[in-house]
N, C-alpha and C positions, 0 to 999 in steps of 0.2 A: 249252807249245806253243800253247795257246789265245791267248796274247798275240800271238805273232808271226803266227799265222794271221789274227787280226783286223787286225793291222797290214798284212799283205799284201792282205787283202780291201779295206781302205780305199784302198790304192793302185790296186788293180784297178778300183775303182769311180770312179777319176778324182779322188779327193780328196787334199788335202794332208795329210802327216803332219808334225807340229810338234815340234821338239826344242829342248833347252835345254843350253847349255854348262856343264859342271861341272869346276871346278878345285880348289875348297876341299875339305879332307879330311873335314869333318864330314858323316856320312851323313844328318843331319837335313835338309840342303839337298836331297838327292835325294828324300826323303820329301815335303818341301814342294812341290817341282816336280811330283811325281806326283799329289799331292792337288789341285794347282792345275789339273790336267787335260792336261798335255803327253802326246803320244803316245809319245815316247821321250826318253831322257836321254843326252846325249853326254858320256860319262865320259872325260876327257882324260888318258890315260896317255902322250901324246907330249910335250906342253908342260907339263902339270900335274905338281906334285910328289907324285904318288900312288904309294904302294907297293902290293904285292899285297893286304895286309890291308885297306887303305883302298878299293881297287877292289872287293873282295868285299863290303864293307859298303855301298858305293854300289849295287852290283847288287842286293843283298838289299833295301835300302830302297826302291829304285825299283820292283822287281817286287812288293814287298809292297803297293803302292798300285794294282797293275794296270797300271803303266806299263812299257813296254819299256826294257831297259837295253842300250845300245850302248857299246862300249869302243873308243876310238881307241888303237891300239897304236903303239909307236915305229916299227915297220916290219914287213915281211913275213917276218921271221925266225921260225922255229918255236920258238926257245929261250924267249922270254918269253910265247909264245902258249899253251903247254901248260896252265899253271896257270890262265890267264885263261879258256880254253875250258871247263875242268873246273869253273869257277865257275857255268857255265850262263847266260852272257849271251845276249841275243836277237840281237845283231848285232855285227859287228866292222868297224871303219873303218880302212882302210889308207892312210897318207899317202904322197905322192910315188911313185905308180905311174907309171913312165916308159916301160914297155915291156910287151909281151905276156909276156915271161919273168917280170917282176915280178908281173903279175897271176896267172900260173900258180903261182908260189911262194906267193902269198897264198891262193889256192884250196886248194892242197895242204896248207897249214898248218892248214886248217879241217877236213880230211877224213882218214879212216883209209886205210891202204894197200890194203884190200880193197874200197874203194868204186870207183865208175866214174871217180873223179877221181884214183885212184892217189896218195892223199895220204901225208903223213908224220907225221900226228898220232899221238902215243903214247897207248895206252889206259890210262886212270886216272881216269875221271869220278868226282867225289865229290858236290858239291852238284848237279851236272847230272843225277844220277839220284836226287835227293832222299835222299842219304846211304844209298842201298841200298834204298829203298822202291819204286823203279821197277826193273823187270827190266833188268839191264845189257845183255843180249843184244838186247832190243827197242830199247833206246836206241841201240845201235850201228847198227841198221838205218836209223834215221831221224835220227841226230845231225846229219848234214850239212845236211839240209833245214831244220833248226831255226835255223841261223845265217844271218842276212841279211848279205851281204858287199858292202861299199861301197868302191869304188876312187876315191881322190882324184887328180884331174889338177891338178898344181900347177906344172908346168914346160912350157916350149916343147917339150921332148923328148917329154913325155907327150902333148901335143896332137898333135904330128906322128905319133905312134904310136897315136892314138886308135882307128882302125878295127881294128888288130890286137888291142888291149886288149879291145875290145868283143866280139871273136870268141872270146875265151877262155871255155870252158864253165864255168859256175858263178858268173860275175859277175852280181850282182843290180842294182847301182846305180853310176852314174858321177857323181861329185861334183866340182863345179868349185871348186877351192881358189883363190878369187879373189885374195887378198892375195899369195900366193907366185907365182901364175901371172902376175899383172900385173908383178911385179918381174922375173920371168924373161924376159918379153917385152921389157920396157924395157932389160934388160941385153944383148939380142941385136939385131943389125942385121937383123932378119927382114923388116922392112917391114910387119909386122902391128900392129894396135892391139888392146888388150885387149878393147874392145867388139866388134870384128870376130870375134876368136877365141871369145869367150864366146857370141856369137850362133850361130856355126858349130857349136860343141860342142852347144848346145841342139838345133839342127836335126838333127844327125847322131845324137845319142843317142835322140831321139824316133823317128827313122826306124828305128833298130835295135830298138826295142821295149823298151829298158831303162829303169829308173827314173832320173830326172834329179834331182840334188840340188845345193844351194848354200846358203851362209850369206847371210842377208839382214838388212836393217834391220828394226827392230820398228815398222813403220808400215803403214797400209792401202795406201799407194801402192806400197811394196815388195812387199806381198803380191799386189796386182793385177798388177804387172809380172812377177812370178815366175810367176804362173798363166798369163799370156799367153805366156810363154816355154816353158811345159810343165814347169816345175820343180814337183815334188811333195814331194820329201824336203827339208824346210827346217829350218834351225837358226838361232835368234836369241836374243839375250840371254845374258849370262854372269854366273855367280853373284857373282864378286868385283866386277865393274863395277856390277852392280845394287845390291849392298850398299854399296859406296863412294859411289855416286851418291845412294842413299837417306840415308846418314849425312850427306853434305854438305848435302843439301836440308833435312834435319831440323835441322841446326845453323844453317843460313842464316836460319831463322825468328827466331833470337835474335841476329842479327848486330849489331843496334843496341843491345843491352842489356849 
């Protein structure tokens, strides 16, 4: 709880929180990223080939360094969510939130039926209560507050429903899924450009008082532009690409030998 409290305070103070994409199975990658100083790690269970045991090891490795562990789940369905929440992650990232109903389903998946959110989460925390060393009753009172909930806007439909999505109680962050959103805009004769849509999302999310997030390039220029847009929840760099790029550069030194 101290991790996510510090995370939220950093956002409240107007600072950026910096994340790193994880797709490789080895939890040593999470540990390295945590020791490197990232605020959180984006454990990708949507596109990455990660099973439950691998997600758990990533969560443990990240948190062991004091870094927050966020898991991007395949969707807002409760079925894969139960075990992941009981692992005790600090945040959940929901892809393709296209409507207020999608957002409500995501919120409900993170909360218990007797909470103010009337959730659907089943009771069975394991690691989340330190294997029984934390009182389960006390955990149940605050469990929902401990999970930072990120909604990705990745389609024109999601953009058109943005105001309704932001009004759903329990949403912490709106994240611009730029790659898929730009393709969705290009595939529709809406008359919008991605740049216009992105700027409008930034303006409206800031006005609503929610945290604004986006994936950015790893350059000072990208950081400055994001800050000017009000983006605080950023993610940049991906383990496989950094490793492959490093391997290629390492080999390039000897290309003439």
